[in-house]
KELOTI-504904 format. One record per residue (C-alpha): x negated, z, y; residue in one letter. Coordinates in nm, 2 decimals, padded with zeros to 4 digits. Last residue first. Example, Ala and Ser with C-alpha at 12.3 -4.5 7.8 and 13.67 -1.06 7.14 Angstrom:
BEGIN
      c1      c3      c2  res
  -01.37   00.71  -00.11    S
  -01.23   00.78  -00.45    A
END
This chain:
BEGIN
      c1      c3      c2  res
   08.47  -00.92   14.50    S
   08.83  -00.86   14.40    L
   08.96  -01.21   14.46    D
   08.68  -01.34   14.24    K
   08.81  -01.16   13.93    R
   08.54  -01.01   13.72    F
   08.39  -01.18   13.42    P
   08.06  -01.24   13.59    S
   07.88  -01.55   13.44    L
   07.79  -01.77   13.74    E
   07.74  -01.53   14.02    E
   07.59  -01.24   13.82    T
   07.38  -01.48   13.62    M
   07.25  -01.65   13.94    A
   07.16  -01.32   14.11    G
   06.99  -01.17   13.81    I
   06.80  -01.49   13.76    E
   06.68  -01.50   14.12    A
   06.55  -01.15   14.10    E
   06.38  -01.23   13.77    V
   06.21  -01.53   13.92    A
   06.11  -01.33   14.23    P
   05.93  -01.08   14.00    R
   05.77  -01.33   13.76    E
   05.55  -01.51   14.02    R
   05.37  -01.20   14.15    A
   05.37  -01.07   13.79    L
   05.16  -01.37   13.67    Y
   04.91  -01.34   13.96    D
   04.87  -00.97   13.90    A
   04.82  -01.03   13.52    V
   04.56  -01.30   13.61    P
   04.37  -01.06   13.83    A
   04.39  -00.75   13.62    R
   04.24  -00.91   13.31    L
   03.90  -01.00   13.46    A
   03.93  -00.71   13.70    P
   03.90  -00.47   13.40    D
   04.08  -00.14   13.46    A
   04.44  -00.24   13.44    I
   04.70  -00.03   13.62    W
   05.06  -00.12   13.54    H
   05.40  -00.04   13.67    A
   05.75  -00.09   13.51    S
   06.09  -00.17   13.64    Y
   06.46  -00.24   13.56    V
   06.69  -00.46   13.76    P
   07.06  -00.49   13.68    S
   07.26  -00.77   13.51    P
   07.63  -00.70   13.46    L
   07.81  -00.53   13.18    Y
   08.18  -00.63   13.20    G
   08.23  -00.76   12.84    R
   08.14  -01.12   12.94    A
   07.81  -00.99   13.07    I
   07.72  -00.82   12.74    K
   07.67  -01.16   12.58    H
   07.34  -01.19   12.77    E
   07.20  -00.93   12.53    G
   06.86  -00.77   12.59    Q
   06.77  -00.40   12.64    A
   07.00  -00.10   12.66    G
   07.38  -00.06   12.72    A
   07.37   00.15   13.03    E
   07.72   00.28   13.09    V
   07.81   00.38   13.45    R
   07.97   00.62   13.69    S
   08.09   00.88   13.44    L
   08.44   01.02   13.49    G
   08.45   01.17   13.14    R
   08.75   00.96   13.02    E
   08.63   00.65   13.20    I
   08.28   00.69   13.05    A
   08.43   00.74   12.70    F
   08.65   00.44   12.71    D
   08.36   00.23   12.85    I
   08.15   00.34   12.56    A
   08.43   00.26   12.32    R
   08.44  -00.09   12.46    Y
   08.06  -00.16   12.45    Y
   07.89  -00.03   12.14    C
   08.17   00.05   11.90    L
   08.41  -00.23   12.00    E
   08.14  -00.50   12.07    F
   07.97  -00.43   11.74    H
   08.30  -00.44   11.56    L
   08.37  -00.79   11.69    F
   08.43  -00.94   11.35    P
   08.36  -00.69   11.07    V
   08.04  -00.72   10.85    E
   07.99  -00.41   10.65    E
   07.69  -00.18   10.63    L
   07.68  -00.13   11.01    A
   07.42  -00.02   11.27    G
   07.38   00.09   11.63    W
   07.11   00.26   11.83    Q
   07.11   00.36   12.19    R
   07.39   00.33   12.45    G
   07.34   00.56   12.75    Y
   07.64   00.71   12.92    L
   07.59   00.80   13.28    A
   07.65   01.06   13.55    D
   07.48   01.38   13.42    R
   07.36   01.20   13.11    G
   07.53   01.16   12.77    I
   07.35   01.00   12.48    L
   07.50   00.72   12.28    N
   07.48   00.64   11.91    L
   07.68   00.36   11.75    A
   07.83   00.36   11.40    G
   07.94   00.15   11.10    A
   08.09   00.18   10.75    I
   08.19   00.54   10.72    P
   08.42   00.60   10.42    V
   08.76   00.76   10.48    G
   08.95   00.45   10.38    D
   08.74   00.24   10.62    R
   08.56   00.45   10.87    F
   08.40   00.36   11.21    A
   08.18   00.61   11.39    M
   08.10   00.65   11.76    V
   07.85   00.93   11.81    L
   07.85   01.07   12.16    A
   07.56   01.30   12.21    T
   07.48   01.55   12.50    R
   07.68   01.83   12.34    D
   07.50   01.76   12.01    A
   07.16   01.79   12.18    M
   06.97   02.07   12.00    T
   07.09   02.07   11.63    A
   07.23   01.71   11.63    G
   06.91   01.57   11.79    L
   06.71   01.76   11.54    R
   06.91   01.62   11.25    S
   06.87   01.28   11.40    F
   06.49   01.31   11.42    F
   06.47   01.43   11.06    D
   06.59   01.10   10.93    R
   06.29   00.93   11.09    T
   06.29   00.71   11.40    L
   06.09   00.39   11.44    Y
   06.26   00.14   11.21    P
   06.02  -00.11   11.04    R
   06.10  -00.47   11.01    G
   06.21  -00.55   11.36    W
   06.57  -00.67   11.33    K
   06.65  -00.66   10.96    R
   06.48  -00.32   10.90    S
   06.64  -00.18   11.21    G
   06.99  -00.28   11.10    T
   06.96  -00.13   10.75    D
   06.77   00.18   10.86    M
   07.02   00.25   11.15    Y
   07.32   00.21   10.93    F
   07.18   00.44   10.66    A
   07.08   00.69   10.94    F
   07.44   00.68   11.06    F
   07.57   00.78   10.72    A
   07.34   01.07   10.68    D
   07.39   01.17   11.05    W
   07.77   01.18   10.98    H
   07.71   01.39   10.67    T
   07.50   01.63   10.89    E
   07.81   01.70   11.10    E
   07.91   01.58   11.45    I
   08.24   01.76   11.55    A
   08.03   02.05   11.68    A
   07.93   01.85   11.99    G
   08.05   01.49   12.01    T
   08.23   01.24   11.79    L
   08.40   00.92   11.90    T
   08.63   00.81   11.62    R
   08.73   00.48   11.47    I
   08.97   00.46   11.17    D
   08.97   00.10   11.05    L
   09.23  -00.13   10.91    G
   09.23  -00.36   11.22    A
   09.01  -00.20   11.49    Q
   08.78  -00.49   11.53    A
   09.05  -00.75   11.53    E
   09.26  -00.57   11.79    R
   08.96  -00.50   12.01    R
   08.85  -00.86   12.01    E
   09.20  -00.98   12.09    R
   09.22  -00.74   12.39    R
   08.87  -00.85   12.50    I
   08.97  -01.22   12.49    T
   09.29  -01.18   12.67    K
   09.14  -00.98   12.95    R
   08.85  -01.23   12.98    R
   09.09  -01.52   13.01    N
   09.29  -01.34   13.29    S
   08.98  -01.27   13.49    S
   08.87  -00.91   13.50    L
   08.97  -00.62   13.73    A
   09.29  -00.56   13.54    A
   09.08  -00.50   13.23    L
   08.92  -00.20   13.40    F
   09.26  -00.05   13.48    D
   09.36  -00.12   13.12    D
   09.06   00.09   13.01    F
   09.21   00.38   13.20    T
   09.16   00.58   13.52    R
   08.91   00.32   13.67    Y
   08.71   00.43   13.97    G
   08.51   00.11   13.96    G
   08.29   00.24   13.68    N
   07.98   00.03   13.64    R
   07.88  -00.14   13.32    W
   07.51  -00.21   13.31    V
   07.30  -00.49   13.15    Y
   06.92  -00.49   13.16    Q
   06.67  -00.68   13.37    M
   06.30  -00.71   13.43    D
   06.06  -00.63   13.71    Q
   05.68  -00.56   13.71    R
   05.46  -00.39   13.96    R
   05.08  -00.38   13.95    L
   04.95  -00.04   14.04    L
   04.77   00.01   14.38    G
   04.91   00.34   14.51    A
   05.17   00.15   14.71    E
   05.29  -00.01   14.39    G
   05.31   00.33   14.23    M
   05.53   00.45   14.52    A
   05.76   00.15   14.48    K
   05.81   00.22   14.11    W
   05.87   00.59   14.17    D
   06.14   00.50   14.42    D
   06.29   00.24   14.18    R
   06.31   00.50   13.90    T
   06.06   00.45   13.62    P
   06.13   00.23   13.31    F
   05.77   00.20   13.18    N
   05.45   00.35   13.33    V
   05.15   00.17   13.20    H
   04.78   00.28   13.22    L
   04.50   00.05   13.11    S
   04.19  -00.04   12.91    S
   04.09   00.30   12.78    V
   03.77   00.48   12.88    G
   03.91   00.82   12.81    L
   03.79   00.95   13.14    R
   03.91   00.65   13.33    E
   04.26   00.66   13.19    T
   04.26   01.04   13.24    L
   04.18   00.99   13.61    A
   04.47   00.74   13.64    L
   04.70   00.99   13.47    A
   04.58   01.27   13.70    G
   04.63   01.05   14.01    Q
   04.98   00.98   13.90    L
   05.05   01.35   13.83    L
   04.91   01.45   14.17    A
   05.10   01.18   14.36    E
   05.43   01.26   14.18    R
   05.39   01.63   14.24    V
   05.33   01.57   14.61    T
   05.62   01.34   14.64    A
   05.85   01.59   14.46    A
   05.76   01.88   14.68    D
   05.78   02.19   14.46    A
   06.06   02.45   14.42    D
   06.28   02.20   14.23    P
   06.00   02.16   13.97    H
   05.89   01.80   13.96    A
   05.91   01.54   13.68    L
   05.70   01.23   13.73    F
   05.85   00.98   13.49    R
   06.21   00.98   13.63    P
   06.46   00.75   13.46    G
   06.53   00.40   13.34    S
   06.62   00.37   12.98    V
   06.44   00.14   12.73    P
   06.39   00.42   12.48    T
   06.16   00.39   12.17    F
   05.94   00.67   12.31    P
   06.00   00.79   12.66    V
   05.74   00.66   12.90    A
   05.40   00.70   13.07    G
   05.17   00.49   12.85    L
   04.79   00.51   12.81    L
   04.60   00.24   12.63    K
   04.42   00.22   12.29    P
   04.41  -00.07   12.26    Y
   04.31  -00.36   12.49    Y
   03.96  -00.41   12.37    R
   03.79  -00.71   12.54    G
   03.62  -01.01   12.37    G
   03.82  -01.29   12.54    A
   04.05  -01.31   12.24    R
   04.11  -00.94   12.29    E
   04.22  -00.99   12.65    Y
   04.45  -01.28   12.57    A
   04.61  -01.10   12.28    D
   04.66  -00.78   12.48    A
   04.81  -00.96   12.78    W
   05.04  -01.16   12.54    S
   05.15  -00.83   12.38    H
   05.25  -00.68   12.71    D
   05.63  -00.66   12.65    F
   05.82  -00.38   12.81    V
   06.05  -00.27   12.54    Y
   05.82   00.02   12.43    E
   05.87   00.07   12.06    G
   05.56  -00.13   11.96    Q
   05.27  -00.19   12.20    S
   04.99  -00.06   11.98    H
   04.74   00.23   11.95    G
   04.91   00.42   12.23    K
   04.78   00.74   12.40    L
   05.10   00.89   12.53    W
   05.22   01.05   12.85    L
   05.53   01.24   12.94    P
   05.47   01.38   13.29    M
   05.51   01.74   13.40    V
   05.54   01.92   13.74    G
   05.53   02.26   13.90    L
   05.42   02.46   13.59    V
   05.34   02.82   13.70    R
   04.98   02.91   13.61    G
   04.94   03.15   13.91    T
   04.71   02.91   14.09    E
   04.97   02.63   14.06    D
   05.01   02.41   13.76    Q
   05.06   02.04   13.70    L
   05.13   01.95   13.34    S
   05.03   01.62   13.18    L
   05.13   01.49   12.84    H
   04.86   01.33   12.63    R
   05.06   01.28   12.31    G
   04.94   01.05   12.05    A
   05.19   00.77   11.96    W
   05.03   00.52   11.72    G
   05.24   00.62   11.42    E
   04.96   00.84   11.28    R
   04.93   00.99   11.62    P
   05.30   01.11   11.64    V
   05.62   00.97   11.78    A
   05.86   00.97   11.48    S
   05.72   01.26   11.29    G
   06.03   01.47   11.34    S
   05.84   01.72   11.56    A
   05.73   01.45   11.80    E
   06.05   01.26   11.87    C
   06.25   01.58   11.85    A
   06.02   01.74   12.10    D
   06.08   01.45   12.34    L
   06.46   01.49   12.31    F
   06.47   01.87   12.32    D
   06.23   01.89   12.62    F
   06.45   01.67   12.83    S
   06.31   01.34   12.95    V
   06.57   01.14   12.75    F
   06.87   01.35   12.85    P
   06.84   01.26   13.22    D
   07.01   01.52   13.44    G
   06.72   01.50   13.69    A
   06.73   01.87   13.76    P
   06.66   01.94   13.39    S
   06.31   01.79   13.38    A
   06.10   02.03   13.59    C
   06.25   02.36   13.47    A
   06.29   02.18   13.14    D
   05.92   02.16   13.07    W
   05.85   02.52   13.17    A
   06.13   02.66   12.96    E
   06.09   02.43   12.66    R
   05.72   02.49   12.62    G
   05.40   02.32   12.74    I
   05.24   02.32   12.40    D
   05.58   02.20   12.26    A
   05.54   01.89   12.47    V
   05.26   01.80   12.24    R
   04.90   01.70   12.28    D
   04.86   01.86   12.62    H
   04.65   01.76   12.92    V
   04.62   02.00   13.21    R
   04.61   01.94   13.59    L
   04.54   02.24   13.81    T
   04.67   02.27   14.17    F
   04.54   02.47   14.46    T
   04.77   02.53   14.75    M
END
């Protein structure tokens, strides 16, 4: 069969039907047409912000799309959560030009998932190989420094390593559903001290507040107005310039409300804090959070405990709480590996990065094991 690879500036140029025919089988909300289109159409991930779409489509001789890959020409390393700033600095100090680079990823989203999206009628391994080779060819054609694929599945990560890309490993924190029917069932799996602490945190966080988990038609524009204020306040304090525009959230509500769980806290009817989650086929994904009032333990309640409540209620297998935060372990979110893969054109940079990653991977593996052993809140007699 003859294939054709095409490059597109926006996912809208490929179209919802063709894109989702490849993306929907994964059950991952972040690679859906609606999420990626919201990033672009809202002005959040666009060339003027350093995100220029170079998405790939793989088509057969009839023009049917058999595979797609979200791909960006990046003018910086912001909003990626796989940190290569030191590589860029070292290369540019040596006289090289690190930016622009190519990035296969979902903007602003440190969530593992498929990056080579195959139509169910096509062979997934063949599609992956064709898209990866297309991305490498585009890297060479554009004359850019490198190709990076962030937060792929483990299988894709291994395949990219076999194709010659450098493999990197990091960790995030994941809550896994042990078949719990209620939150108390989950607490029963924890040590006595952790049970008492979590119950106390929940009592203090909930005192005087009305906390609701909204999804579907229950999410209104007034909720997005409030949440955007939370997001802007927290984002401005954490990294100086939040990535997502107000229009992004309206688009999310218009097209993905049924895949959204928005946890909102109200005091006397006035919203004071919120946490945004997206719902996958078998997981809940915690994303942004923000608050305009300091309330002890409210962050834990909205971001972690309400997410667990929701996952148990929906029968989801896990909650992925995003990047960073060793404090999540005490709340039942254990370290779990995440991956990235990197192709660097210049041997003068590739060699030291390869050496660094060869030492970093086993160190991360050891850290995951040690943290799980030493800090796990779960009862030892249940392990």
